[in-house]
mmCIF file of the N, C-alpha and C atoms, coordinates in Angstrom:
data_MODEL
# 
_entry.id   MODEL 
# 
loop_
_atom_site.group_PDB 
_atom_site.id 
_atom_site.type_symbol 
_atom_site.label_atom_id 
_atom_site.label_alt_id 
_atom_site.label_comp_id 
_atom_site.label_asym_id 
_atom_site.label_entity_id 
_atom_site.label_seq_id 
_atom_site.pdbx_PDB_ins_code 
_atom_site.Cartn_x 
_atom_site.Cartn_y 
_atom_site.Cartn_z 
_atom_site.occupancy 
_atom_site.B_iso_or_equiv 
_atom_site.pdbx_formal_charge 
_atom_site.auth_seq_id 
_atom_site.auth_comp_id 
_atom_site.auth_asym_id 
_atom_site.auth_atom_id 
_atom_site.pdbx_PDB_model_num 
ATOM 1   N N  . MET A 1 1  ? 2.767   11.673  14.710  1.00 0.00 ? 1  MET A N  1 
ATOM 2   C CA . MET A 1 1  ? 2.954   11.602  13.275  1.00 0.00 ? 1  MET A CA 1 
ATOM 3   C C  . MET A 1 1  ? 3.772   10.357  12.935  1.00 0.00 ? 1  MET A C  1 
ATOM 4   N N  . LEU A 1 2  ? 3.346   9.660   11.907  1.00 0.00 ? 2  LEU A N  1 
ATOM 5   C CA . LEU A 1 2  ? 4.030   8.441   11.491  1.00 0.00 ? 2  LEU A CA 1 
ATOM 6   C C  . LEU A 1 2  ? 5.193   8.739   10.565  1.00 0.00 ? 2  LEU A C  1 
ATOM 7   N N  . ARG A 1 3  ? 6.180   7.895   10.665  1.00 0.00 ? 3  ARG A N  1 
ATOM 8   C CA . ARG A 1 3  ? 7.323   7.997   9.762   1.00 0.00 ? 3  ARG A CA 1 
ATOM 9   C C  . ARG A 1 3  ? 6.934   7.348   8.437   1.00 0.00 ? 3  ARG A C  1 
ATOM 10  N N  . ARG A 1 4  ? 7.098   8.085   7.369   1.00 0.00 ? 4  ARG A N  1 
ATOM 11  C CA . ARG A 1 4  ? 6.813   7.557   6.029   1.00 0.00 ? 4  ARG A CA 1 
ATOM 12  C C  . ARG A 1 4  ? 8.059   6.872   5.498   1.00 0.00 ? 4  ARG A C  1 
ATOM 13  N N  . VAL A 1 5  ? 7.892   5.811   4.729   1.00 0.00 ? 5  VAL A N  1 
ATOM 14  C CA . VAL A 1 5  ? 9.047   5.075   4.221   1.00 0.00 ? 5  VAL A CA 1 
ATOM 15  C C  . VAL A 1 5  ? 9.182   5.147   2.705   1.00 0.00 ? 5  VAL A C  1 
ATOM 16  N N  . ILE A 1 6  ? 8.163   5.618   2.027   1.00 0.00 ? 6  ILE A N  1 
ATOM 17  C CA . ILE A 1 6  ? 8.204   5.678   0.566   1.00 0.00 ? 6  ILE A CA 1 
ATOM 18  C C  . ILE A 1 6  ? 8.621   7.081   0.140   1.00 0.00 ? 6  ILE A C  1 
ATOM 19  N N  . SER A 1 7  ? 9.800   7.187   -0.449  1.00 0.00 ? 7  SER A N  1 
ATOM 20  C CA . SER A 1 7  ? 10.274  8.491   -0.938  1.00 0.00 ? 7  SER A CA 1 
ATOM 21  C C  . SER A 1 7  ? 9.516   8.863   -2.212  1.00 0.00 ? 7  SER A C  1 
ATOM 22  N N  . ASP A 1 8  ? 9.589   10.122  -2.598  1.00 0.00 ? 8  ASP A N  1 
ATOM 23  C CA . ASP A 1 8  ? 8.903   10.581  -3.806  1.00 0.00 ? 8  ASP A CA 1 
ATOM 24  C C  . ASP A 1 8  ? 9.392   9.848   -5.052  1.00 0.00 ? 8  ASP A C  1 
ATOM 25  N N  . SER A 1 9  ? 10.691  9.627   -5.159  1.00 0.00 ? 9  SER A N  1 
ATOM 26  C CA . SER A 1 9  ? 11.225  8.959   -6.352  1.00 0.00 ? 9  SER A CA 1 
ATOM 27  C C  . SER A 1 9  ? 10.792  7.490   -6.406  1.00 0.00 ? 9  SER A C  1 
ATOM 28  N N  . ILE A 1 10 ? 10.791  6.824   -5.267  1.00 0.00 ? 10 ILE A N  1 
ATOM 29  C CA . ILE A 1 10 ? 10.330  5.432   -5.224  1.00 0.00 ? 10 ILE A CA 1 
ATOM 30  C C  . ILE A 1 10 ? 8.835   5.375   -5.527  1.00 0.00 ? 10 ILE A C  1 
ATOM 31  N N  . TRP A 1 11 ? 8.073   6.323   -4.987  1.00 0.00 ? 11 TRP A N  1 
ATOM 32  C CA . TRP A 1 11 ? 6.639   6.316   -5.224  1.00 0.00 ? 11 TRP A CA 1 
ATOM 33  C C  . TRP A 1 11 ? 6.329   6.445   -6.719  1.00 0.00 ? 11 TRP A C  1 
ATOM 34  N N  . GLU A 1 12 ? 7.047   7.275   -7.431  1.00 0.00 ? 12 GLU A N  1 
ATOM 35  C CA . GLU A 1 12 ? 6.812   7.418   -8.874  1.00 0.00 ? 12 GLU A CA 1 
ATOM 36  C C  . GLU A 1 12 ? 7.002   6.080   -9.583  1.00 0.00 ? 12 GLU A C  1 
ATOM 37  N N  . GLN A 1 13 ? 8.018   5.333   -9.199  1.00 0.00 ? 13 GLN A N  1 
ATOM 38  C CA . GLN A 1 13 ? 8.255   4.018   -9.798  1.00 0.00 ? 13 GLN A CA 1 
ATOM 39  C C  . GLN A 1 13 ? 7.135   3.040   -9.442  1.00 0.00 ? 13 GLN A C  1 
ATOM 40  N N  . LEU A 1 14 ? 6.733   3.036   -8.180  1.00 0.00 ? 14 LEU A N  1 
ATOM 41  C CA . LEU A 1 14 ? 5.653   2.155   -7.744  1.00 0.00 ? 14 LEU A CA 1 
ATOM 42  C C  . LEU A 1 14 ? 4.346   2.506   -8.440  1.00 0.00 ? 14 LEU A C  1 
ATOM 43  N N  . LYS A 1 15 ? 4.062   3.798   -8.524  1.00 0.00 ? 15 LYS A N  1 
ATOM 44  C CA . LYS A 1 15 ? 2.820   4.253   -9.144  1.00 0.00 ? 15 LYS A CA 1 
ATOM 45  C C  . LYS A 1 15 ? 2.747   3.815   -10.607 1.00 0.00 ? 15 LYS A C  1 
ATOM 46  N N  . ASN A 1 16 ? 3.842   3.934   -11.329 1.00 0.00 ? 16 ASN A N  1 
ATOM 47  C CA . ASN A 1 16 ? 3.860   3.515   -12.729 1.00 0.00 ? 16 ASN A CA 1 
ATOM 48  C C  . ASN A 1 16 ? 3.639   2.012   -12.861 1.00 0.00 ? 16 ASN A C  1 
ATOM 49  N N  . ALA A 1 17 ? 4.258   1.240   -11.982 1.00 0.00 ? 17 ALA A N  1 
ATOM 50  C CA . ALA A 1 17 ? 4.066   -0.211  -12.003 1.00 0.00 ? 17 ALA A CA 1 
ATOM 51  C C  . ALA A 1 17 ? 2.623   -0.570  -11.661 1.00 0.00 ? 17 ALA A C  1 
ATOM 52  N N  . MET A 1 18 ? 2.034   0.153   -10.721 1.00 0.00 ? 18 MET A N  1 
ATOM 53  C CA . MET A 1 18 ? 0.649   -0.099  -10.334 1.00 0.00 ? 18 MET A CA 1 
ATOM 54  C C  . MET A 1 18 ? -0.299  0.204   -11.485 1.00 0.00 ? 18 MET A C  1 
ATOM 55  N N  . ARG A 1 19 ? -0.076  1.280   -12.178 1.00 0.00 ? 19 ARG A N  1 
ATOM 56  C CA . ARG A 1 19 ? -0.931  1.621   -13.322 1.00 0.00 ? 19 ARG A CA 1 
ATOM 57  C C  . ARG A 1 19 ? -0.824  0.566   -14.415 1.00 0.00 ? 19 ARG A C  1 
ATOM 58  N N  . ALA A 1 20 ? 0.392   0.066   -14.642 1.00 0.00 ? 20 ALA A N  1 
ATOM 59  C CA . ALA A 1 20 ? 0.599   -0.958  -15.666 1.00 0.00 ? 20 ALA A CA 1 
ATOM 60  C C  . ALA A 1 20 ? -0.168  -2.237  -15.333 1.00 0.00 ? 20 ALA A C  1 
ATOM 61  N N  . LYS A 1 21 ? -0.348  -2.517  -14.044 1.00 0.00 ? 21 LYS A N  1 
ATOM 62  C CA . LYS A 1 21 ? -1.083  -3.706  -13.606 1.00 0.00 ? 21 LYS A CA 1 
ATOM 63  C C  . LYS A 1 21 ? -2.574  -3.418  -13.402 1.00 0.00 ? 21 LYS A C  1 
ATOM 64  N N  . GLY A 1 22 ? -3.006  -2.194  -13.656 1.00 0.00 ? 22 GLY A N  1 
ATOM 65  C CA . GLY A 1 22 ? -4.407  -1.838  -13.462 1.00 0.00 ? 22 GLY A CA 1 
ATOM 66  C C  . GLY A 1 22 ? -4.791  -1.718  -12.002 1.00 0.00 ? 22 GLY A C  1 
ATOM 67  N N  . CYS A 1 23 ? -3.858  -1.282  -11.174 1.00 0.00 ? 23 CYS A N  1 
ATOM 68  C CA . CYS A 1 23 ? -4.082  -1.225  -9.727  1.00 0.00 ? 23 CYS A CA 1 
ATOM 69  C C  . CYS A 1 23 ? -4.255  0.191   -9.198  1.00 0.00 ? 23 CYS A C  1 
ATOM 70  N N  . HIS A 1 24 ? -4.378  1.173   -10.042 1.00 0.00 ? 24 HIS A N  1 
ATOM 71  C CA . HIS A 1 24 ? -4.504  2.551   -9.567  1.00 0.00 ? 24 HIS A CA 1 
ATOM 72  C C  . HIS A 1 24 ? -5.960  2.828   -9.213  1.00 0.00 ? 24 HIS A C  1 
ATOM 73  N N  . ARG A 1 25 ? -6.189  3.368   -8.026  1.00 0.00 ? 25 ARG A N  1 
ATOM 74  C CA . ARG A 1 25 ? -7.543  3.638   -7.532  1.00 0.00 ? 25 ARG A CA 1 
ATOM 75  C C  . ARG A 1 25 ? -7.743  5.116   -7.234  1.00 0.00 ? 25 ARG A C  1 
ATOM 76  N N  . TRP A 1 26 ? -8.939  5.433   -6.794  1.00 0.00 ? 26 TRP A N  1 
ATOM 77  C CA . TRP A 1 26 ? -9.302  6.816   -6.506  1.00 0.00 ? 26 TRP A CA 1 
ATOM 78  C C  . TRP A 1 26 ? -8.768  7.300   -5.166  1.00 0.00 ? 26 TRP A C  1 
ATOM 79  N N  . ARG A 1 27 ? -8.667  6.439   -4.165  1.00 0.00 ? 27 ARG A N  1 
ATOM 80  C CA . ARG A 1 27 ? -8.137  6.855   -2.865  1.00 0.00 ? 27 ARG A CA 1 
ATOM 81  C C  . ARG A 1 27 ? -6.626  6.994   -2.988  1.00 0.00 ? 27 ARG A C  1 
ATOM 82  N N  . ASN A 1 28 ? -6.047  7.756   -2.126  1.00 0.00 ? 28 ASN A N  1 
ATOM 83  C CA . ASN A 1 28 ? -4.605  7.975   -2.171  1.00 0.00 ? 28 ASN A CA 1 
ATOM 84  C C  . ASN A 1 28 ? -3.863  6.642   -2.011  1.00 0.00 ? 28 ASN A C  1 
ATOM 85  N N  . ASP A 1 29 ? -3.425  6.090   -3.138  1.00 0.00 ? 29 ASP A N  1 
ATOM 86  C CA . ASP A 1 29 ? -2.734  4.805   -3.118  1.00 0.00 ? 29 ASP A CA 1 
ATOM 87  C C  . ASP A 1 29 ? -1.450  4.856   -2.303  1.00 0.00 ? 29 ASP A C  1 
ATOM 88  N N  . ARG A 1 30 ? -0.825  6.005   -2.241  1.00 0.00 ? 30 ARG A N  1 
ATOM 89  C CA . ARG A 1 30 ? 0.419   6.107   -1.470  1.00 0.00 ? 30 ARG A CA 1 
ATOM 90  C C  . ARG A 1 30 ? 0.154   5.888   0.013   1.00 0.00 ? 30 ARG A C  1 
ATOM 91  N N  . ASP A 1 31 ? -0.920  6.451   0.538   1.00 0.00 ? 31 ASP A N  1 
ATOM 92  C CA . ASP A 1 31 ? -1.272  6.219   1.944   1.00 0.00 ? 31 ASP A CA 1 
ATOM 93  C C  . ASP A 1 31 ? -1.600  4.750   2.193   1.00 0.00 ? 31 ASP A C  1 
ATOM 94  N N  . VAL A 1 32 ? -2.311  4.143   1.249   1.00 0.00 ? 32 VAL A N  1 
ATOM 95  C CA . VAL A 1 32 ? -2.653  2.727   1.389   1.00 0.00 ? 32 VAL A CA 1 
ATOM 96  C C  . VAL A 1 32 ? -1.383  1.879   1.356   1.00 0.00 ? 32 VAL A C  1 
ATOM 97  N N  . MET A 1 33 ? -0.477  2.188   0.439   1.00 0.00 ? 33 MET A N  1 
ATOM 98  C CA . MET A 1 33 ? 0.788   1.449   0.362   1.00 0.00 ? 33 MET A CA 1 
ATOM 99  C C  . MET A 1 33 ? 1.589   1.632   1.655   1.00 0.00 ? 33 MET A C  1 
ATOM 100 N N  . GLU A 1 34 ? 1.613   2.853   2.186   1.00 0.00 ? 34 GLU A N  1 
ATOM 101 C CA . GLU A 1 34 ? 2.297   3.102   3.462   1.00 0.00 ? 34 GLU A CA 1 
ATOM 102 C C  . GLU A 1 34 ? 1.664   2.259   4.573   1.00 0.00 ? 34 GLU A C  1 
ATOM 103 N N  . ALA A 1 35 ? 0.337   2.157   4.578   1.00 0.00 ? 35 ALA A N  1 
ATOM 104 C CA . ALA A 1 35 ? -0.356  1.374   5.600   1.00 0.00 ? 35 ALA A CA 1 
ATOM 105 C C  . ALA A 1 35 ? 0.005   -0.106  5.490   1.00 0.00 ? 35 ALA A C  1 
ATOM 106 N N  . ILE A 1 36 ? 0.035   -0.627  4.268   1.00 0.00 ? 36 ILE A N  1 
ATOM 107 C CA . ILE A 1 36 ? 0.387   -2.032  4.065   1.00 0.00 ? 36 ILE A CA 1 
ATOM 108 C C  . ILE A 1 36 ? 1.827   -2.284  4.500   1.00 0.00 ? 36 ILE A C  1 
ATOM 109 N N  . LEU A 1 37 ? 2.728   -1.402  4.115   1.00 0.00 ? 37 LEU A N  1 
ATOM 110 C CA . LEU A 1 37 ? 4.127   -1.567  4.517   1.00 0.00 ? 37 LEU A CA 1 
ATOM 111 C C  . LEU A 1 37 ? 4.286   -1.450  6.032   1.00 0.00 ? 37 LEU A C  1 
ATOM 112 N N  . TRP A 1 38 ? 3.499   -0.573  6.669   1.00 0.00 ? 38 TRP A N  1 
ATOM 113 C CA . TRP A 1 38 ? 3.533   -0.453  8.127   1.00 0.00 ? 38 TRP A CA 1 
ATOM 114 C C  . TRP A 1 38 ? 3.131   -1.786  8.760   1.00 0.00 ? 38 TRP A C  1 
ATOM 115 N N  . LYS A 1 39 ? 2.053   -2.374  8.253   1.00 0.00 ? 39 LYS A N  1 
ATOM 116 C CA . LYS A 1 39 ? 1.567   -3.654  8.776   1.00 0.00 ? 39 LYS A CA 1 
ATOM 117 C C  . LYS A 1 39 ? 2.615   -4.746  8.595   1.00 0.00 ? 39 LYS A C  1 
ATOM 118 N N  . LEU A 1 40 ? 3.221   -4.816  7.419   1.00 0.00 ? 40 LEU A N  1 
ATOM 119 C CA . LEU A 1 40 ? 4.232   -5.841  7.154   1.00 0.00 ? 40 LEU A CA 1 
ATOM 120 C C  . LEU A 1 40 ? 5.490   -5.615  7.994   1.00 0.00 ? 40 LEU A C  1 
ATOM 121 N N  . ARG A 1 41 ? 5.856   -4.362  8.169   1.00 0.00 ? 41 ARG A N  1 
ATOM 122 C CA . ARG A 1 41 ? 7.057   -4.013  8.933   1.00 0.00 ? 41 ARG A CA 1 
ATOM 123 C C  . ARG A 1 41 ? 6.891   -4.327  10.423  1.00 0.00 ? 41 ARG A C  1 
ATOM 124 N N  . THR A 1 42 ? 5.708   -4.065  10.964  1.00 0.00 ? 42 THR A N  1 
ATOM 125 C CA . THR A 1 42 ? 5.486   -4.225  12.402  1.00 0.00 ? 42 THR A CA 1 
ATOM 126 C C  . THR A 1 42 ? 4.976   -5.609  12.786  1.00 0.00 ? 42 THR A C  1 
ATOM 127 N N  . GLY A 1 43 ? 4.345   -6.301  11.851  1.00 0.00 ? 43 GLY A N  1 
ATOM 128 C CA . GLY A 1 43 ? 3.737   -7.586  12.171  1.00 0.00 ? 43 GLY A CA 1 
ATOM 129 C C  . GLY A 1 43 ? 2.440   -7.444  12.953  1.00 0.00 ? 43 GLY A C  1 
ATOM 130 N N  . ALA A 1 44 ? 1.934   -6.234  13.045  1.00 0.00 ? 44 ALA A N  1 
ATOM 131 C CA . ALA A 1 44 ? 0.700   -5.965  13.792  1.00 0.00 ? 44 ALA A CA 1 
ATOM 132 C C  . ALA A 1 44 ? -0.514  -6.482  13.013  1.00 0.00 ? 44 ALA A C  1 
ATOM 133 N N  . PRO A 1 45 ? -1.629  -6.705  13.698  1.00 0.00 ? 45 PRO A N  1 
ATOM 134 C CA . PRO A 1 45 ? -2.854  -7.091  13.006  1.00 0.00 ? 45 PRO A CA 1 
ATOM 135 C C  . PRO A 1 45 ? -3.345  -5.966  12.087  1.00 0.00 ? 45 PRO A C  1 
ATOM 136 N N  . TRP A 1 46 ? -4.109  -6.349  11.073  1.00 0.00 ? 46 TRP A N  1 
ATOM 137 C CA . TRP A 1 46 ? -4.648  -5.355  10.136  1.00 0.00 ? 46 TRP A CA 1 
ATOM 138 C C  . TRP A 1 46 ? -5.408  -4.261  10.869  1.00 0.00 ? 46 TRP A C  1 
ATOM 139 N N  . ARG A 1 47 ? -6.178  -4.636  11.870  1.00 0.00 ? 47 ARG A N  1 
ATOM 140 C CA . ARG A 1 47 ? -7.012  -3.661  12.588  1.00 0.00 ? 47 ARG A CA 1 
ATOM 141 C C  . ARG A 1 47 ? -6.204  -2.615  13.350  1.00 0.00 ? 47 ARG A C  1 
ATOM 142 N N  . ASP A 1 48 ? -4.912  -2.840  13.525  1.00 0.00 ? 48 ASP A N  1 
ATOM 143 C CA . ASP A 1 48 ? -4.066  -1.882  14.245  1.00 0.00 ? 48 ASP A CA 1 
ATOM 144 C C  . ASP A 1 48 ? -3.405  -0.855  13.338  1.00 0.00 ? 48 ASP A C  1 
ATOM 145 N N  . ILE A 1 49 ? -3.686  -0.908  12.044  1.00 0.00 ? 49 ILE A N  1 
ATOM 146 C CA . ILE A 1 49 ? -3.115  0.089   11.135  1.00 0.00 ? 49 ILE A CA 1 
ATOM 147 C C  . ILE A 1 49 ? -3.580  1.473   11.586  1.00 0.00 ? 49 ILE A C  1 
ATOM 148 N N  . PRO A 1 50 ? -2.668  2.425   11.725  1.00 0.00 ? 50 PRO A N  1 
ATOM 149 C CA . PRO A 1 50 ? -3.051  3.773   12.166  1.00 0.00 ? 50 PRO A CA 1 
ATOM 150 C C  . PRO A 1 50 ? -4.079  4.408   11.224  1.00 0.00 ? 50 PRO A C  1 
ATOM 151 N N  . ALA A 1 51 ? -5.125  4.936   11.805  1.00 0.00 ? 51 ALA A N  1 
ATOM 152 C CA . ALA A 1 51 ? -6.207  5.533   11.022  1.00 0.00 ? 51 ALA A CA 1 
ATOM 153 C C  . ALA A 1 51 ? -5.734  6.723   10.200  1.00 0.00 ? 51 ALA A C  1 
ATOM 154 N N  . GLU A 1 52 ? -4.633  7.359   10.610  1.00 0.00 ? 52 GLU A N  1 
ATOM 155 C CA . GLU A 1 52 ? -4.159  8.514   9.841   1.00 0.00 ? 52 GLU A CA 1 
ATOM 156 C C  . GLU A 1 52 ? -3.617  8.102   8.468   1.00 0.00 ? 52 GLU A C  1 
ATOM 157 N N  . LEU A 1 53 ? -3.315  6.818   8.286   1.00 0.00 ? 53 LEU A N  1 
ATOM 158 C CA . LEU A 1 53 ? -2.885  6.341   6.969   1.00 0.00 ? 53 LEU A CA 1 
ATOM 159 C C  . LEU A 1 53 ? -4.095  6.034   6.096   1.00 0.00 ? 53 LEU A C  1 
ATOM 160 N N  . CYS A 1 54 ? -4.938  5.137   6.573   1.00 0.00 ? 54 CYS A N  1 
ATOM 161 C CA . CYS A 1 54 ? -6.187  4.801   5.889   1.00 0.00 ? 54 CYS A CA 1 
ATOM 162 C C  . CYS A 1 54 ? -6.939  3.819   6.777   1.00 0.00 ? 54 CYS A C  1 
ATOM 163 N N  . PRO A 1 55 ? -8.208  3.595   6.503   1.00 0.00 ? 55 PRO A N  1 
ATOM 164 C CA . PRO A 1 55 ? -8.927  2.580   7.270   1.00 0.00 ? 55 PRO A CA 1 
ATOM 165 C C  . PRO A 1 55 ? -8.286  1.200   7.057   1.00 0.00 ? 55 PRO A C  1 
ATOM 166 N N  . TRP A 1 56 ? -8.220  0.409   8.108   1.00 0.00 ? 56 TRP A N  1 
ATOM 167 C CA . TRP A 1 56 ? -7.568  -0.897  8.012   1.00 0.00 ? 56 TRP A CA 1 
ATOM 168 C C  . TRP A 1 56 ? -8.217  -1.766  6.950   1.00 0.00 ? 56 TRP A C  1 
ATOM 169 N N  . LYS A 1 57 ? -9.527  -1.695  6.824   1.00 0.00 ? 57 LYS A N  1 
ATOM 170 C CA . LYS A 1 57 ? -10.245 -2.528  5.851   1.00 0.00 ? 57 LYS A CA 1 
ATOM 171 C C  . LYS A 1 57 ? -9.855  -2.159  4.423   1.00 0.00 ? 57 LYS A C  1 
ATOM 172 N N  . THR A 1 58 ? -9.608  -0.883  4.175   1.00 0.00 ? 58 THR A N  1 
ATOM 173 C CA . THR A 1 58 ? -9.148  -0.445  2.856   1.00 0.00 ? 58 THR A CA 1 
ATOM 174 C C  . THR A 1 58 ? -7.792  -1.064  2.549   1.00 0.00 ? 58 THR A C  1 
ATOM 175 N N  . ALA A 1 59 ? -6.880  -1.011  3.509   1.00 0.00 ? 59 ALA A N  1 
ATOM 176 C CA . ALA A 1 59 ? -5.543  -1.589  3.313   1.00 0.00 ? 59 ALA A CA 1 
ATOM 177 C C  . ALA A 1 59 ? -5.633  -3.097  3.091   1.00 0.00 ? 59 ALA A C  1 
ATOM 178 N N  . TYR A 1 60 ? -6.444  -3.766  3.880   1.00 0.00 ? 60 TYR A N  1 
ATOM 179 C CA . TYR A 1 60 ? -6.603  -5.216  3.760   1.00 0.00 ? 60 TYR A CA 1 
ATOM 180 C C  . TYR A 1 60 ? -7.158  -5.597  2.389   1.00 0.00 ? 60 TYR A C  1 
ATOM 181 N N  . ASN A 1 61 ? -8.223  -4.924  1.994   1.00 0.00 ? 61 ASN A N  1 
ATOM 182 C CA . ASN A 1 61 ? -8.836  -5.233  0.700   1.00 0.00 ? 61 ASN A CA 1 
ATOM 183 C C  . ASN A 1 61 ? -7.896  -4.929  -0.455  1.00 0.00 ? 61 ASN A C  1 
ATOM 184 N N  . ARG A 1 62 ? -7.219  -3.807  -0.384  1.00 0.00 ? 62 ARG A N  1 
ATOM 185 C CA . ARG A 1 62 ? -6.298  -3.421  -1.455  1.00 0.00 ? 62 ARG A CA 1 
ATOM 186 C C  . ARG A 1 62 ? -5.120  -4.390  -1.534  1.00 0.00 ? 62 ARG A C  1 
ATOM 187 N N  . PHE A 1 63 ? -4.596  -4.821  -0.374  1.00 0.00 ? 63 PHE A N  1 
ATOM 188 C CA . PHE A 1 63 ? -3.506  -5.796  -0.351  1.00 0.00 ? 63 PHE A CA 1 
ATOM 189 C C  . PHE A 1 63 ? -3.922  -7.064  -1.102  1.00 0.00 ? 63 PHE A C  1 
ATOM 190 N N  . ASN A 1 64 ? -5.099  -7.566  -0.799  1.00 0.00 ? 64 ASN A N  1 
ATOM 191 C CA . ASN A 1 64 ? -5.581  -8.789  -1.447  1.00 0.00 ? 64 ASN A CA 1 
ATOM 192 C C  . ASN A 1 64 ? -5.855  -8.580  -2.932  1.00 0.00 ? 64 ASN A C  1 
ATOM 193 N N  . ARG A 1 65 ? -6.453  -7.469  -3.277  1.00 0.00 ? 65 ARG A N  1 
ATOM 194 C CA . ARG A 1 65 ? -6.740  -7.167  -4.685  1.00 0.00 ? 65 ARG A CA 1 
ATOM 195 C C  . ARG A 1 65 ? -5.443  -7.061  -5.483  1.00 0.00 ? 65 ARG A C  1 
ATOM 196 N N  . TRP A 1 66 ? -4.466  -6.365  -4.926  1.00 0.00 ? 66 TRP A N  1 
ATOM 197 C CA . TRP A 1 66 ? -3.180  -6.210  -5.606  1.00 0.00 ? 66 TRP A CA 1 
ATOM 198 C C  . TRP A 1 66 ? -2.455  -7.549  -5.705  1.00 0.00 ? 66 TRP A C  1 
ATOM 199 N N  . ALA A 1 67 ? -2.603  -8.401  -4.695  1.00 0.00 ? 67 ALA A N  1 
ATOM 200 C CA . ALA A 1 67 ? -1.972  -9.730  -4.738  1.00 0.00 ? 67 ALA A CA 1 
ATOM 201 C C  . ALA A 1 67 ? -2.551  -10.552 -5.886  1.00 0.00 ? 67 ALA A C  1 
ATOM 202 N N  . LYS A 1 68 ? -3.863  -10.493 -6.062  1.00 0.00 ? 68 LYS A N  1 
ATOM 203 C CA . LYS A 1 68 ? -4.506  -11.240 -7.153  1.00 0.00 ? 68 LYS A CA 1 
ATOM 204 C C  . LYS A 1 68 ? -4.052  -10.750 -8.521  1.00 0.00 ? 68 LYS A C  1 
ATOM 205 N N  . LYS A 1 69 ? -3.672  -9.485  -8.613  1.00 0.00 ? 69 LYS A N  1 
ATOM 206 C CA . LYS A 1 69 ? -3.195  -8.927  -9.883  1.00 0.00 ? 69 LYS A CA 1 
ATOM 207 C C  . LYS A 1 69 ? -1.692  -9.112  -10.078 1.00 0.00 ? 69 LYS A C  1 
ATOM 208 N N  . GLY A 1 70 ? -1.011  -9.718  -9.107  1.00 0.00 ? 70 GLY A N  1 
ATOM 209 C CA . GLY A 1 70 ? 0.412   -9.998  -9.228  1.00 0.00 ? 70 GLY A CA 1 
ATOM 210 C C  . GLY A 1 70 ? 1.321   -8.819  -8.935  1.00 0.00 ? 70 GLY A C  1 
ATOM 211 N N  . LEU A 1 71 ? 0.791   -7.815  -8.263  1.00 0.00 ? 71 LEU A N  1 
ATOM 212 C CA . LEU A 1 71 ? 1.584   -6.614  -7.999  1.00 0.00 ? 71 LEU A CA 1 
ATOM 213 C C  . LEU A 1 71 ? 2.758   -6.889  -7.062  1.00 0.00 ? 71 LEU A C  1 
ATOM 214 N N  . TRP A 1 72 ? 2.541   -7.687  -6.030  1.00 0.00 ? 72 TRP A N  1 
ATOM 215 C CA . TRP A 1 72 ? 3.606   -7.926  -5.050  1.00 0.00 ? 72 TRP A CA 1 
ATOM 216 C C  . TRP A 1 72 ? 4.766   -8.695  -5.673  1.00 0.00 ? 72 TRP A C  1 
ATOM 217 N N  . GLU A 1 73 ? 4.477   -9.622  -6.569  1.00 0.00 ? 73 GLU A N  1 
ATOM 218 C CA . GLU A 1 73 ? 5.557   -10.339 -7.257  1.00 0.00 ? 73 GLU A CA 1 
ATOM 219 C C  . GLU A 1 73 ? 6.384   -9.381  -8.105  1.00 0.00 ? 73 GLU A C  1 
ATOM 220 N N  . LYS A 1 74 ? 5.726   -8.408  -8.691  1.00 0.00 ? 74 LYS A N  1 
ATOM 221 C CA . LYS A 1 74 ? 6.435   -7.426  -9.511  1.00 0.00 ? 74 LYS A CA 1 
ATOM 222 C C  . LYS A 1 74 ? 7.372   -6.570  -8.655  1.00 0.00 ? 74 LYS A C  1 
ATOM 223 N N  . PHE A 1 75 ? 6.938   -6.218  -7.455  1.00 0.00 ? 75 PHE A N  1 
ATOM 224 C CA . PHE A 1 75 ? 7.745   -5.376  -6.576  1.00 0.00 ? 75 PHE A CA 1 
ATOM 225 C C  . PHE A 1 75 ? 8.860   -6.152  -5.886  1.00 0.00 ? 75 PHE A C  1 
ATOM 226 N N  . PHE A 1 76 ? 8.554   -7.377  -5.464  1.00 0.00 ? 76 PHE A N  1 
ATOM 227 C CA . PHE A 1 76 ? 9.518   -8.131  -4.670  1.00 0.00 ? 76 PHE A CA 1 
ATOM 228 C C  . PHE A 1 76 ? 10.028  -9.311  -5.449  1.00 0.00 ? 76 PHE A C  1 
# 
């Protein structure tokens, strides 16, 4: 089992910011966000993202889509 890093209170804030930027999708965005943070935290290749979070391609595509919408600048 993977250690999750996004608390419920932080997730509510992130989710609201994502909706404001038009970044809310049908798949569990929290799992995708956890996968992206796992990749950034570990420095591992995209393909090594644990499947229990989401498919690596989903995380990769969502990361790029959110970057184009300016989501990462809003968070960091």
